[in-house]
C-alpha positions in Angstrom: 0.2 0.2 -0.1 1.5 2.9 -0.6 2.6 6.1 1.9 0.9 9.3 2.7 4.0 10.2 0.9 3.0 8.8 -2.3 2.7 11.4 -5.0 -1.3 11.5 -6.9 1.1 10.4 -10.0 2.6 7.6 -8.3 -0.5 6.5 -6.6 -2.2 6.4 -10.2 1.1 4.3 -11.3 0.3 2.1 -9.0 -3.0 1.1 -9.8 -2.5 1.2 -13.6 -0.3 -1.2 -13.0 -2.1 -3.7 -10.5 -5.3 -3.1 -13.2 -3.3 -4.8 -16.1 -1.7 -7.3 -14.0 -5.1 -8.6 -13.0 -6.5 -8.1 -16.4 -3.0 -10.4 -17.8 -4.4 -12.9 -15.0 -7.5 -12.5 -16.2 -7.0 -12.6 -20.5 -4.9 -16.0 -19.5 -7.3 -17.8 -17.7 -10.2 -16.7 -20.3 -7.5 -17.5 -23.2 -7.8 -21.3 -21.7 -11.8 -21.4 -20.9 -11.5 -20.1 -24.9 -10.0 -23.8 -26.1 -12.8 -25.9 -23.8 -15.5 -24.2 -25.2 -18.0 -27.3 -25.9 -19.7 -25.5 -28.9 -20.0 -22.7 -30.8 -21.9 -20.3 -28.7 -19.7 -20.3 -25.7 -16.8 -20.1 -27.9 -18.0 -17.0 -28.9 -19.7 -15.2 -26.3 -15.9 -16.0 -24.7 -14.0 -14.9 -27.6 -16.0 -11.4 -27.0 -15.0 -11.2 -23.9 -11.6 -11.6 -24.0 -11.1 -9.1 -26.7 -13.1 -7.0 -24.8 -10.3 -7.6 -21.7 -7.6 -7.3 -24.4 -9.3 -4.0 -25.4 -8.8 -2.6 -21.7 -5.3 -4.4 -21.2 -4.5 -2.0 -24.2 -6.0 1.0 -22.6 -4.4 0.5 -19.3 -1.2 0.5 -21.1 -1.7 3.7 -22.5 -1.9 5.6 -20.0 0.9 3.7 -17.5 3.6 4.6 -20.6 1.8 8.4 -19.8 1.6 8.1 -16.5 5.8 6.7 -16.4 6.1 9.8 -18.6 5.3 12.0 -16.2 6.9 10.9 -13.1 10.0 10.8 -15.1 10.1 14.6 -15.7 8.4 15.4 -12.2 
């Protein structure tokens, strides 16, 4: 847990990194479920959810890069 002396940009960066870690774990698990899907409708639903998670991961990475740049110039 960040201390009180941690700046807001640093806290934001920690939150983004934590979110990325959780999304990565979730993506890996869903990827396994997609491989185990028994019928086409389950496969399609899981691939749609997986695609959404991948978009979220991409957005989080962009945000992380912005925050890392901000923190390096601060």
